[in-house]
Every structure is written in C-alpha cells, then in structure tokens.
C-alpha positions as CSV (number, residue, x, y, z in Angstrom):
1,V,-52.9,44.4,-114.8
2,L,-50.9,41.6,-116.3
3,V,-48.9,39.7,-113.7
4,N,-47.0,36.4,-113.6
5,N,-48.8,33.3,-112.3
6,N,-46.7,33.3,-109.1
7,F,-47.3,36.9,-108.2
8,L,-48.4,37.3,-104.6
9,P,-49.9,40.7,-103.6
10,K,-48.6,42.1,-100.3
11,G,-51.8,44.2,-99.8
12,E,-55.2,44.9,-101.1
13,I,-55.4,45.4,-104.9
14,R,-58.5,46.9,-106.5
15,A,-57.3,46.3,-110.1
16,T,-58.2,43.2,-112.0
17,L,-55.2,40.9,-112.2
18,I,-54.7,38.9,-115.3
19,R,-52.4,36.0,-114.5
20,V,-50.1,34.7,-117.3
21,P,-47.0,32.5,-117.4
22,D,-44.8,35.5,-118.4
23,A,-46.1,39.0,-118.1
24,R,-43.3,40.5,-120.2
25,E,-44.0,38.1,-123.0
26,A,-47.7,38.8,-122.8
27,V,-47.1,42.5,-123.2
28,A,-44.9,41.8,-126.3
29,Q,-47.7,39.7,-127.8
30,L,-50.3,42.4,-127.1
31,L,-48.1,45.1,-128.7
32,Q,-47.6,42.8,-131.7
33,A,-51.4,42.4,-132.0
34,Y,-51.8,46.2,-131.8
35,E,-49.1,46.8,-134.4
36,S,-50.6,44.3,-136.7
37,M,-53.8,46.3,-136.8
38,K,-52.0,49.4,-138.2
39,P,-51.5,49.6,-142.0
40,K,-48.0,48.3,-142.9
41,R,-45.6,50.7,-144.4
42,K,-45.2,50.2,-148.1
43,G,-43.9,52.0,-151.1
44,I,-40.7,53.8,-152.2
45,S,-40.2,57.5,-151.4
46,E,-39.6,59.8,-154.3
47,L,-36.6,61.1,-152.3
48,A,-34.9,57.6,-152.2
49,F,-32.2,56.6,-154.7
50,I,-32.3,53.0,-156.0
51,D,-29.9,52.0,-158.7
52,P,-31.6,50.6,-161.8
53,T,-29.7,47.3,-161.4
54,A,-30.9,46.8,-157.8
55,Q,-33.7,44.3,-157.1
56,V,-36.4,45.3,-154.6
57,G,-38.9,42.7,-153.5
58,K,-42.7,43.0,-153.0
59,D,-44.4,45.1,-150.3
60,C,-41.2,46.9,-149.2
61,Y,-40.9,50.3,-147.6
62,I,-38.0,52.5,-148.7
63,G,-37.9,55.8,-146.9
64,P,-36.6,59.3,-147.9
65,F,-32.9,59.6,-148.7
66,V,-32.2,55.9,-148.6
67,A,-29.4,54.9,-151.0
68,I,-29.4,51.4,-152.6
69,A,-26.4,50.9,-154.9
70,E,-25.9,48.7,-157.9
71,G,-26.4,45.0,-157.8
72,V,-28.2,45.0,-154.4
73,V,-31.0,42.5,-153.7
74,I,-33.7,43.3,-151.2
75,G,-36.3,40.6,-150.1
76,D,-40.0,40.9,-149.8
77,G,-41.6,43.0,-147.0
78,T,-38.4,44.7,-145.8
79,E,-38.5,48.2,-144.3
80,I,-35.6,50.6,-144.8
81,Y,-35.8,53.9,-143.0
82,S,-34.4,57.3,-143.9
83,N,-30.7,57.8,-144.6
84,A,-29.9,54.1,-144.5
85,V,-27.4,52.9,-147.1
86,V,-26.9,49.5,-148.8
87,Y,-23.7,49.4,-150.7
88,H,-23.1,47.6,-154.1
89,D,-23.8,43.9,-154.5
90,C,-25.0,43.4,-150.9
91,Q,-28.0,41.3,-150.0
92,V,-30.9,42.0,-147.6
93,G,-33.4,39.3,-146.9
94,S,-37.2,39.3,-146.4
95,R,-39.0,41.0,-143.6
96,C,-35.9,42.8,-142.4
97,I,-36.0,46.2,-140.7
98,L,-33.1,48.7,-141.3
99,H,-33.4,51.7,-139.1
100,A,-32.3,55.3,-140.0
101,G,-28.6,55.8,-140.8
102,C,-27.5,52.2,-140.7
103,V,-24.9,51.2,-143.3
104,I,-24.7,47.8,-144.9
105,G,-21.6,46.9,-146.9
106,A,-19.2,49.8,-146.2
107,D,-15.5,48.8,-146.5
108,G,-14.0,46.8,-143.7
109,F,-11.1,48.4,-141.7
110,G,-8.2,46.9,-143.7
111,F,-4.9,48.6,-144.1
112,Q,-1.3,47.3,-144.5
113,P,1.4,49.3,-142.7
114,T,4.3,50.5,-144.9
115,E,7.2,52.8,-144.5
116,N,5.1,55.6,-146.0
117,G,1.9,55.0,-144.1
118,Y,-0.9,52.6,-144.6
119,D,-1.9,51.0,-147.9
120,K,-5.6,50.3,-148.2
121,I,-6.5,46.6,-148.6
122,P,-9.4,46.5,-151.1
123,Q,-12.5,45.0,-149.7
124,I,-14.0,43.1,-152.6
125,G,-16.5,40.9,-150.7
126,I,-20.1,41.6,-149.8
127,A,-22.4,41.7,-146.8
128,I,-25.4,39.4,-146.5
129,I,-28.3,40.0,-144.2
130,E,-30.7,37.1,-143.9
131,D,-34.4,37.0,-143.3
132,D,-36.1,38.6,-140.2
133,V,-33.1,40.6,-139.1
134,E,-33.6,44.0,-137.4
135,I,-30.7,46.5,-137.5
136,G,-30.7,49.6,-135.3
137,A,-30.0,53.2,-136.2
138,N,-26.4,54.1,-137.2
139,T,-25.3,50.4,-136.9
140,C,-22.7,49.2,-139.5
141,V,-22.2,45.8,-141.1
142,D,-19.0,46.0,-143.1
143,R,-18.4,44.1,-146.3
144,A,-15.9,41.3,-146.4
145,V,-12.3,41.4,-147.7
146,M,-13.3,38.4,-149.8
147,G,-16.4,36.3,-149.5
148,A,-19.1,37.6,-147.3
149,T,-19.9,39.1,-143.9
150,I,-23.0,37.2,-142.8
151,V,-25.8,38.2,-140.4
152,H,-28.0,35.1,-140.1
153,K,-31.8,35.0,-139.8
154,G,-33.5,36.4,-136.8
155,V,-30.6,38.5,-135.5
156,K,-31.5,41.7,-133.7
157,L,-28.9,44.5,-133.5
158,D,-29.4,47.6,-131.4
159,N,-28.2,51.1,-132.4
160,L,-24.5,51.9,-132.8
161,V,-23.4,48.3,-133.2
162,Q,-20.3,47.5,-135.3
163,I,-20.0,44.2,-137.2
164,A,-16.6,44.1,-138.9
165,H,-15.5,42.5,-142.2
166,N,-15.8,38.7,-142.6
167,D,-17.8,38.3,-139.3
168,E,-20.5,35.7,-139.1
169,I,-23.3,36.3,-136.6
170,G,-25.4,33.2,-135.7
171,S,-29.2,33.0,-135.9
172,H,-31.3,34.8,-133.3
173,T,-28.3,36.4,-131.6
174,V,-29.1,39.8,-130.0
175,M,-26.7,42.7,-129.3
176,S,-27.3,45.9,-127.3
177,A,-26.0,49.3,-128.1
178,Q,-22.3,49.9,-128.9
179,V,-21.3,46.3,-129.2
180,G,-18.2,45.9,-131.4
181,I,-17.1,42.7,-133.1
182,A,-13.7,42.7,-134.7
183,G,-13.0,41.1,-138.0
184,S,-13.2,37.4,-138.9
185,T,-15.0,36.5,-135.7
186,K,-17.7,33.8,-135.7
187,V,-20.5,34.3,-133.2
188,G,-22.9,31.4,-132.4
189,E,-26.6,31.2,-132.3
190,W,-28.9,32.6,-129.6
191,C,-26.1,34.6,-128.0
192,M,-26.9,37.7,-125.9
193,F,-24.5,40.6,-125.6
194,G,-25.1,43.6,-123.3
195,G,-24.1,47.2,-124.1
196,Q,-20.5,47.9,-125.1
197,V,-19.3,44.3,-125.3
198,G,-16.2,44.0,-127.4
199,I,-14.9,40.9,-129.0
200,A,-11.4,40.5,-130.5
201,G,-10.8,39.4,-134.1
202,H,-10.7,35.7,-135.3
203,A,-12.5,34.5,-132.2
204,V,-15.2,31.8,-132.2
205,I,-18.0,32.3,-129.7
206,A,-20.1,29.3,-128.7
207,N,-23.9,29.2,-129.0
208,R,-26.0,30.8,-126.3
209,T,-23.0,32.8,-124.8
210,M,-24.3,35.6,-122.5
211,A,-21.9,38.5,-122.1
212,G,-22.7,41.2,-119.6
213,A,-22.3,44.9,-120.4
214,Q,-18.8,46.2,-121.1
215,S,-17.4,42.6,-121.2
216,G,-14.1,42.4,-123.2
217,I,-13.7,39.0,-124.9
218,P,-10.1,38.5,-126.1
219,N,-10.3,34.9,-127.1
220,S,-12.7,32.2,-128.2
221,I,-15.4,30.8,-125.9
222,K,-15.8,27.1,-126.5
223,K,-18.5,26.0,-123.9
224,E,-22.1,26.6,-124.9
225,G,-24.3,28.6,-122.5
226,T,-21.4,30.4,-120.8
227,A,-22.2,33.6,-118.9
228,I,-19.3,36.0,-118.7
229,Q,-18.6,39.5,-117.4
230,G,-15.7,41.9,-117.0
231,S,-12.6,42.8,-119.1
232,P,-10.9,40.5,-119.8
233,A,-14.1,38.6,-119.5
234,I,-14.3,35.8,-116.9
235,E,-17.1,33.5,-115.7
236,G,-19.9,35.7,-114.3
237,R,-20.0,34.4,-110.7
238,N,-16.2,34.8,-110.4
239,F,-16.4,38.3,-111.8
240,W,-18.9,39.4,-109.1
241,K,-16.9,37.7,-106.3
242,S,-13.8,39.4,-107.6
243,S,-15.6,42.8,-107.8
244,A,-16.6,42.5,-104.1
245,I,-12.9,41.9,-103.2
246,F,-11.5,44.6,-105.6
247,K,-12.8,47.5,-103.5
248,N,-11.0,46.1,-100.5
249,L,-7.6,45.8,-102.2
250,P,-6.1,49.0,-100.8
251,D,-6.8,47.8,-97.2
252,M,-5.6,44.3,-98.0
253,W,-2.4,45.7,-99.5
254,S,-1.7,47.7,-96.3
255,D,-2.4,44.5,-94.2
256,I,0.0,42.5,-96.4
257,N,2.8,45.1,-96.1
258,R,2.3,45.2,-92.3
259,M,2.4,41.4,-92.0
260,K,5.6,41.3,-94.2
261,K,7.3,43.8,-91.8
262,E,6.2,41.8,-88.8
263,I,7.4,38.5,-90.4
264,Q,10.7,40.1,-91.2
265,A,11.0,41.4,-87.6
266,L,10.4,37.9,-86.3
267,K,13.0,36.5,-88.7
268,D,15.5,39.1,-87.4
269,Q,14.8,38.2,-83.8
270,L,15.3,34.4,-84.5
271,A,18.5,35.2,-86.4
272,E,19.9,37.0,-83.4
273,K,19.3,34.0,-81.2
C-alpha cells in the first residue's frame, strides 16, 4: 500500500507499506508507466472526415466521425476522439488530446441588438490550442471575433467547459466541469478552477489563482496566488467565516429588531422625563 512518509498507523497493519513523499503523485506515476506499456493509438478512421487542405502531423489518432475542416493544422502525436470537430483554419498542437464531442473554433457568441432583433457579428478569427493540452468531452473553445482565442501549452480542461471568443488561457491552468469563461478574458498560468466557476468578460486573472467550486468572478484578480470562493467571489477564509454567519442571519435579524424596539422604548422614556 502506497502511503505518505508521514503516515502513522493507528493499529496493526499486515500489508506492506511503501512510503513515498506524495502517495497521490506516486499513483499517477505508476498509472503513467502502465499506460506507456500499452500500444499508443494511431491512425485515421475511415469514418472520419478530413478536408484535403488540412494538415495532420505524424503518429496522430483520428477517431470515427471526427470532422476536421479546411485549413486546419494538427501537430504530431495528437489524439482526437469520436465526434470531435475542429473548425476551419484552427490550430491544434502536438501531443494534445481532444475527447469525444469537443468543438474547437465554433463561432463566439457575438450579436448586436437592433430594432428588429439581433444582427450576427461575424467571427473571423481562429482558435489556437498549443502543445500538451487535454480538452474534455463536449467542451467548447470558440474562435475569436478577430485574432485568436488561445489555450496555451499544458492546459487541462474537464468536460463541459466553455472558453469564449478572444479568451487567453495561461499555461498549465486546469478547469473542472462546467467552468464558463466569458469573452476577452485573460487567465494566468497555473490557475485552478473548481466546477461551475464563472468569470465575467474582459477580466484579467492573475497567475496561480485558485477559485473554489461555483465561484462567480465579476472583476479582475490582480494578486497572484489568491484563493477565492463564493458569488461574487471573495477571499476564501472570509467566505467560510461569512458562510458560518449566514445561517444565523434570521435569528440575528430578530435580535436586532428586538433591540431596536427596546432602544426606542428607552428613548421614549427619557423624552417623557
């Protein structure tokens, strides 16, 4: 059994304990070693569609019903699973993994209100996925209005994540399921976002920001290494202190109303004198 070096058993243990600095990291390394022994997926399914103008690198895997449009560039050793779509002119780096149903380069959500409804704003930019990025099932990275939406190297996106037009996601940032980043937001490097985190548009998020699940971030975060929670998001410790108070608010409100009445009664008595 793999355990951390500081593990102290509370009773008799018959199993052999293998002490390591970080048991979770050791498990990951063992699984990587196991995975490396399996034959790597390669080849292009006959059921995939690849436009003749697209460029696909060496040793790639393209699964059934994948659609790769005109002008797309795919790097070496990338794996793209069934029903994933890469729109025209987008770029995917080397050693990336695109899971089933993910969409790279769909139009960003751009519409101009008019008297007659909403006029579509053409999205003429592209989406760029750099090397060693993994994108989960049914996750979307929209193309830019102009220029490029960029997901930098080493980013890991869970299932059902939305990256909007003109976003820039810093290297090695990770996002859990159902994170949504509004347009033209710049996220720093090595950030960690829990499930259902939402970030408003045009924000700048500092490196190594950690946002707990369901945090709502309406503005930029300037200080590196900030840990936040809640909606609107505040510093993590303050959020948990506030949460402990929140459940007592009805009783506190009753106490305040009672004290207000008592204070008013005392004022009335003093006024009579």
